[in-house]
C-alpha angles and dihedrals in degrees: 000000000000108000097168113125116258117244090211093054091044092054090046094050093046092049095049091046091051093048092047094046093051089047093051091047090048091047090051093049091047090048095055093040093048090046093051092047092045090052090050093051095044093044086054090054091050091051091046091051090049091050089055094049091053089065093061118104092237096175091056089052091052095047094048090048095227120171113286097192111070118198122262110263101178136033087235091058097090088062091063130051137175141190133197119195126187116192091342094308122114110245106166134011141156121254093255096044118103123239093246124071113277087224114041111151097141093249132114110281114252126189114247146081130292138163122232140169118247117180091342093308127109118238132188108224131196115192128185143159118253130229088282114056093232094059119096124190127196124185120178137180129195111249090213086065090056091050090050090054091048092051090050091052094048095040089069091056101039100043096059091051093049088054093046094047096086090045090049089049091053091047092050091047091053092046093048091045091052092044092053095044093096091058091045090052090048090054092051091049092051091047092054095050120104116250092245095044111119098160114125118274112246121196127166125211097023126148125255091256093048090049090055089055092047091051091052091047091050090049089052091047090050092054091046089049088054092049092048092048090049091051092048090047092048092048092049093045094047093048090049098046098040092052093075101047092043090051089050091050091052092048096051090046090052090048092050091050094048098040115099095184108091093211092052091043091054090049089052092049091049089052089050090054091050090050089051091053090049091048092048091049092049093051091049091051092047091052091047092050094046088051094052093044091053090055093238112188113253123195113242118207137157111270141161105269090182091059091049090054092050093049094050090046092052091050094053096038095089090058092050090046090053089056093046091245123157115226123192127188118198119180120180094180145017113259126208117165141171110254148093109299096203094051092046091050089055090050095050093044092051093050095049092039091055090051090051096040099047099038119088125248116288088020120151120238121191122194116190132179122190138160119236129165097342091314132106107222115206114186127183114192130177137185095231128120094280125209135279119252091253090054094046088053090056097049109123097037111131111262093357111153133172104254093213094055116098095198116110117244145140100236089235101100095088095040090055093046090051092051093048092048092049091049088055094045089245128142117235117191136168128202140149113289112240091194102049102016097234131085123320119201119194124195115189110203121192112232114234117255 
């Protein structure tokens, strides 16, 4: 059961929450602003009513004994009351006003607004002095009436939104669903693909953001396709190249087992050991090539390249001596570079080993290291038969070997050397040696900054 949260539902909830929060904030701001404005307007009405009352000749009304309780003319009238006193005697009042002053705290009357409790109800009172100094006017309005007016004003704004909120939710759900449809389509396309499919994903009518994801996926599929092709090629090449040495090993082992002559048996066993060495070298080269083709990360450190050249030369020297070959090492400078020492050892060993292996007996091999224009130049020349221009152009092709050469080999040495040089940003070139007449290999090595 998939319990992972839905991106579509998350967007919908976040959007609705944001809309509702903004609406509540706007409603609260409207509430406080409307309440303030309503209080200002109604306070103005109270002050205006008090101003009108101050113009009445209250003392004449008192002396004539006219009615002081006018009849109620509007249903809202009980929410408002007023009193007019002259010399401490009540002259005018509304039907709902008491006989005693609304404000009677024993202090001198001052004009202004105040809020008081009358019969457990809150009233907003405006008091002032009339034209004559002994006239006091009180006009009051029930606060609950003001709240009722405020509710009536806000109800017309809030109610439609409450009704529209479900419709807004459905609209947002539809909009989010439509907006997420390209991702949903992409998910269905990926689910329907075969596990081994590495062809690019093609979708029409996608958004800019989805197209960016598709481009990234296509880039990943392209890299995976390259790795898969490299693995298939390596498997096929390894199976092809290992078949011959393994067959030779089996043949030599069978000869040694069947041979009764001790000398011939020893020769067969020697040939078996040589086949084992060739097979081991082939496997090592195949693994190195596979590592390079898979772009395995190699650690680059500063190391002594001169010492590496001397070590590889010392390891191969016994083979050259056995073939009566003359090897010379000439270094005009000391060489330290940034690189992977193991891979560079493989590169140098392959280049020197090729010169020894494919040069005839008593051949001359010259190894020279110099420093020119911020580059270390390593050259390896031999006095062998060399290669034609067509064969030189094909150097570096996997399993390419010169057909006329009787020496055993896998055809991987130059391919490996090329890949290692490329990984180190070095230039590896081959040409005919003008000095010795054979092959000249030049490796240009950038000097560290």
